[in-house]
Each structure stands twice: as C-alpha cells, then as structure tokens.
NURODREN-127562 format. One record per residue: residue number from 1; x, y, z of N, C-alpha, C, O in turn. Coordinates in Angstrom, 1 decimal. Layout:
REM residues N
resi n_east n_north n_up ca_east ca_north ca_up c_east c_north c_up o_east o_north o_up
NUM X Y Z X Y Z X Y Z X Y Z
...
This chain:
REM residues 89
resi n_east n_north n_up ca_east ca_north ca_up c_east c_north c_up o_east o_north o_up
1 30.4 13.0 -76.4 30.1 11.5 -75.9 28.6 11.9 -75.0 28.4 12.8 -74.1
2 27.7 11.0 -75.4 26.9 10.7 -74.5 26.3 9.4 -74.1 26.1 8.5 -74.9
3 25.8 9.3 -72.5 25.5 7.6 -72.2 23.9 7.8 -72.2 23.3 8.8 -72.0
4 23.6 6.6 -72.5 21.8 6.9 -72.3 21.5 5.4 -72.4 22.0 4.5 -73.1
5 20.3 5.4 -71.5 19.8 4.1 -71.3 19.2 3.2 -72.7 18.5 3.8 -73.5
6 19.6 1.8 -72.9 19.1 1.5 -74.2 17.6 1.2 -73.7 17.2 1.1 -72.5
7 16.8 1.1 -75.0 15.6 0.7 -75.2 14.6 2.2 -74.4 13.4 2.0 -74.0
8 15.2 3.2 -74.4 14.3 3.9 -74.3 14.3 5.0 -75.5 15.2 5.8 -75.7
9 13.4 4.9 -76.3 13.1 5.7 -77.5 13.2 7.0 -77.4 14.0 7.6 -78.1
10 12.4 7.7 -76.5 12.4 9.1 -76.3 13.8 9.6 -75.9 14.2 10.7 -76.4
11 14.4 9.0 -75.2 16.0 9.6 -74.9 17.0 9.4 -76.2 17.9 10.1 -76.6
12 16.5 8.0 -76.4 17.7 7.8 -78.1 17.1 9.3 -79.2 17.8 9.8 -80.1
13 16.0 9.6 -79.1 15.6 10.7 -80.2 15.8 11.8 -79.9 15.9 12.6 -80.8
14 16.0 12.2 -78.4 16.8 13.6 -78.3 18.3 13.5 -78.3 19.0 14.5 -78.5
15 18.8 12.4 -78.0 20.3 12.4 -78.2 20.9 12.2 -79.7 22.1 12.0 -80.0
16 19.8 12.4 -80.7 20.2 12.2 -81.8 20.7 13.4 -82.1 21.5 13.3 -83.1
17 20.7 14.7 -81.3 21.3 16.2 -81.5 22.3 16.3 -81.1 22.9 17.2 -81.5
18 22.8 15.5 -80.3 24.4 15.4 -79.6 25.2 14.8 -80.2 25.1 13.6 -80.4
19 26.3 15.8 -80.5 27.2 15.1 -81.5 28.2 14.3 -80.5 28.1 14.4 -79.3
20 29.0 13.7 -81.2 29.6 12.6 -80.8 29.5 11.2 -80.5 28.6 10.8 -81.3
21 29.8 10.1 -79.7 29.6 9.2 -79.3 28.8 8.6 -78.5 29.0 8.9 -77.4
22 27.7 7.8 -78.7 26.6 7.4 -78.1 27.0 6.0 -77.8 27.2 5.0 -78.5
23 27.0 6.1 -76.0 26.8 4.5 -75.6 25.8 4.5 -74.7 25.4 5.3 -73.9
24 25.4 3.1 -75.0 23.9 2.8 -74.1 24.1 1.7 -72.8 24.9 0.8 -72.7
25 23.4 1.8 -72.2 23.6 0.9 -71.0 22.6 0.1 -70.3 21.9 0.9 -69.7
26 22.1 -1.2 -70.0 21.3 -1.7 -69.8 20.8 -2.5 -70.9 21.4 -2.6 -72.0
27 19.6 -3.3 -70.4 19.1 -3.9 -71.7 17.9 -3.2 -72.2 17.4 -2.4 -71.4
28 17.3 -3.5 -73.8 17.9 -4.8 -74.4 19.3 -4.2 -75.1 19.4 -3.1 -75.7
29 20.4 -5.0 -75.0 21.7 -5.0 -75.4 22.3 -3.8 -75.8 22.9 -3.5 -76.8
30 22.1 -3.0 -74.6 23.1 -2.0 -74.2 24.9 -2.3 -74.2 25.3 -3.4 -73.9
31 25.6 -1.3 -74.5 27.3 -1.7 -74.9 27.3 -2.0 -73.5 27.9 -3.1 -73.4
32 27.1 -1.8 -72.5 27.6 -2.1 -70.8 26.1 -2.7 -70.7 25.1 -2.1 -71.1
33 26.0 -4.0 -70.2 25.1 -4.8 -69.6 25.4 -6.0 -68.9 26.6 -6.4 -68.8
34 24.0 -6.6 -68.5 24.4 -7.8 -67.9 24.3 -9.1 -68.7 23.5 -9.1 -69.6
35 25.2 -10.1 -68.5 25.8 -11.3 -69.6 25.9 -12.2 -68.2 26.7 -12.0 -67.3
36 25.1 -13.4 -68.3 25.3 -14.4 -67.6 26.1 -13.7 -65.9 27.2 -13.9 -65.5
37 25.2 -13.2 -65.4 25.5 -12.7 -64.0 26.5 -12.1 -63.9 27.0 -12.1 -62.8
38 27.4 -11.2 -65.0 28.3 -10.3 -65.2 28.2 -8.8 -65.7 27.8 -8.7 -66.9
39 28.3 -8.1 -65.1 28.4 -6.5 -65.9 29.6 -6.7 -66.7 30.7 -6.9 -66.4
40 28.9 -6.4 -68.0 29.7 -6.6 -68.9 30.0 -5.2 -69.9 29.0 -4.5 -69.9
41 30.9 -4.7 -70.6 31.2 -3.9 -71.4 31.4 -4.3 -72.9 32.3 -5.2 -73.1
42 30.7 -3.8 -74.0 31.7 -4.4 -75.3 32.7 -3.4 -75.8 33.0 -2.3 -75.3
43 33.3 -4.0 -77.0 34.3 -3.3 -77.8 34.1 -2.0 -77.9 35.1 -1.3 -77.6
44 32.8 -1.4 -78.2 32.4 -0.1 -78.6 33.0 0.7 -77.3 33.5 1.8 -77.4
45 32.9 0.0 -76.3 33.2 1.2 -74.7 34.9 1.0 -74.6 35.8 1.9 -74.5
46 35.0 -0.5 -74.5 36.6 -0.9 -74.1 37.6 -0.5 -75.1 38.8 -0.2 -74.9
47 37.0 -0.6 -76.4 38.1 -0.3 -77.3 38.8 -1.6 -77.7 39.5 -1.7 -78.7
48 38.6 -2.5 -76.8 39.5 -3.9 -77.0 39.1 -4.7 -78.2 38.1 -5.4 -78.1
49 39.9 -4.8 -79.3 39.3 -5.2 -80.4 39.5 -6.5 -80.5 39.0 -7.0 -81.5
50 40.1 -7.4 -79.4 40.5 -8.7 -79.5 39.4 -9.1 -78.5 39.5 -10.3 -78.3
51 38.5 -8.4 -77.8 37.6 -9.5 -76.7 36.0 -8.6 -77.4 35.8 -7.4 -77.6
52 35.3 -9.7 -77.5 34.1 -9.1 -77.9 33.2 -8.3 -76.6 32.4 -7.3 -76.7
53 33.6 -9.1 -75.3 32.9 -8.8 -74.5 33.8 -8.5 -72.9 34.2 -9.6 -72.5
54 34.2 -7.5 -72.2 34.8 -7.5 -71.4 34.2 -7.7 -70.0 33.8 -6.6 -69.5
55 34.1 -8.6 -69.3 33.6 -8.6 -67.8 34.1 -7.4 -66.7 35.3 -7.1 -66.7
56 33.5 -6.9 -66.1 33.7 -5.7 -65.2 33.2 -5.8 -63.9 33.6 -4.9 -63.2
57 32.3 -6.8 -63.2 32.3 -7.3 -62.2 31.2 -8.2 -62.0 30.3 -8.0 -62.7
58 31.2 -9.0 -61.3 30.0 -10.2 -60.9 28.7 -9.6 -60.2 28.7 -8.8 -59.3
59 27.6 -9.9 -60.7 26.4 -8.7 -60.4 26.2 -9.0 -58.7 25.8 -8.2 -57.9
60 26.6 -10.4 -58.4 26.2 -11.1 -56.8 27.2 -10.4 -56.2 27.1 -10.4 -54.9
61 28.3 -9.5 -56.7 29.3 -9.1 -55.5 28.9 -7.5 -55.6 29.8 -6.8 -55.1
62 28.1 -7.0 -56.0 27.7 -5.8 -56.1 26.9 -5.6 -54.4 26.1 -6.4 -53.9
63 27.4 -4.2 -53.8 26.8 -4.3 -52.9 25.4 -4.4 -52.7 24.8 -4.9 -51.7
64 24.7 -3.7 -53.8 23.2 -3.8 -54.0 23.2 -4.3 -54.9 24.3 -4.1 -55.6
65 22.2 -5.3 -55.6 21.9 -5.9 -56.6 20.6 -5.8 -57.2 20.6 -6.3 -58.4
66 19.5 -5.2 -56.7 18.3 -5.2 -57.3 18.3 -4.6 -58.5 19.3 -4.0 -58.8
67 17.4 -4.8 -59.3 17.3 -4.2 -60.9 18.0 -2.8 -61.1 18.9 -2.6 -61.9
68 17.3 -1.8 -60.3 17.2 -0.4 -60.3 19.0 -0.4 -60.0 19.8 0.2 -60.8
69 19.5 -0.9 -59.1 21.2 -0.9 -58.5 21.7 -1.1 -59.7 22.4 -0.1 -60.2
70 21.5 -2.4 -60.5 22.0 -3.0 -61.4 22.3 -2.2 -62.6 23.3 -2.2 -63.2
71 21.1 -1.4 -62.9 21.1 -0.3 -63.9 22.1 0.9 -63.4 22.9 1.3 -64.3
72 22.1 1.3 -62.3 22.7 1.9 -62.1 24.2 2.0 -62.2 24.9 2.9 -62.7
73 24.6 0.9 -61.8 26.0 0.2 -62.0 26.6 0.2 -63.3 27.8 0.4 -63.5
74 25.7 -0.1 -64.0 25.9 -0.2 -65.6 26.1 1.2 -66.2 27.0 1.4 -67.1
75 25.3 2.2 -65.7 25.3 3.8 -66.4 26.7 4.4 -65.6 27.4 5.2 -66.2
76 26.9 3.9 -64.4 28.1 4.6 -63.8 29.7 3.9 -64.5 30.8 4.4 -64.6
77 29.3 2.8 -64.8 30.5 2.0 -65.3 30.5 2.6 -66.8 31.6 2.7 -67.3
78 29.5 2.9 -67.5 29.6 3.3 -68.9 30.2 4.8 -69.2 30.8 5.2 -70.1
79 29.9 5.3 -68.1 30.7 6.9 -68.0 32.0 6.5 -67.6 32.7 6.7 -68.5
80 32.8 5.9 -66.7 33.9 5.8 -66.2 34.3 5.5 -67.4 34.9 6.4 -68.0
81 34.1 4.1 -68.1 35.2 3.8 -69.4 35.3 4.6 -70.6 36.2 4.5 -71.4
82 34.1 5.5 -70.5 34.0 6.2 -71.6 35.4 7.6 -71.4 35.9 8.1 -72.3
83 35.6 7.8 -70.1 36.5 8.8 -70.0 37.8 8.1 -69.5 38.7 8.7 -68.9
84 37.9 6.7 -69.6 39.6 6.4 -69.8 39.7 5.5 -68.1 40.7 4.9 -67.7
85 38.7 5.5 -67.6 38.8 4.6 -66.4 39.0 2.9 -67.0 38.1 2.4 -67.6
86 40.0 2.2 -66.8 40.2 0.7 -67.2 39.2 0.0 -66.1 38.7 0.5 -65.0
87 39.0 -1.3 -66.8 38.0 -2.0 -65.9 38.4 -2.7 -64.6 37.7 -3.4 -63.9
88 39.9 -2.3 -64.5 40.5 -3.2 -63.3 40.5 -2.5 -62.3 41.1 -2.8 -61.2
89 39.7 -1.0 -62.4 39.2 0.3 -61.2 38.1 -0.6 -60.9 37.2 -0.3 -60.1
C-alpha cells in the first residue's frame, strides 16, 4: 500500500512501481478529502460499500485548519484508515 497526494503527477508516476493498493489524499478528488467542510474518506479507504463517503471530522474542529494543516490531516487519516484504525478513533 502507498498513500500519495492527489493531483501530483510526479509522485503518481513514481508510485506506479509500488505494488499494492494506492490511496490518495487531498484535492482534486483524493480518496480522503474535504467535502462540505468535513474531512471524509471514500469507500476505497473505509471498505464501507453501504456509504460512498464517510465523515471523519469537521474541518473547523481541527486544532489548526490552514490549507497545509488540512492536507496533513488528510494524509494522516488516510494512513490510519489503511492500517485499520476506524473513523471513530
């Protein structure tokens, strides 16, 4: 498994050689991203086929919520979810 930023062509090209699942974070259209003020994960990450997007946390509730902080939170959430940490944590 590899977690990479969405929309970064150079990293995506290098990730092609890594075997296993590829999870993206951030914009545009990452598997973990912000939608309507919430950090969410899609079913690719959560494995929940009954729910297209699973809310993780409201962005306004993050201790720091500048763009770089939100990107860091999305990356951390993607990594945690991929190793089995539930969104409740």
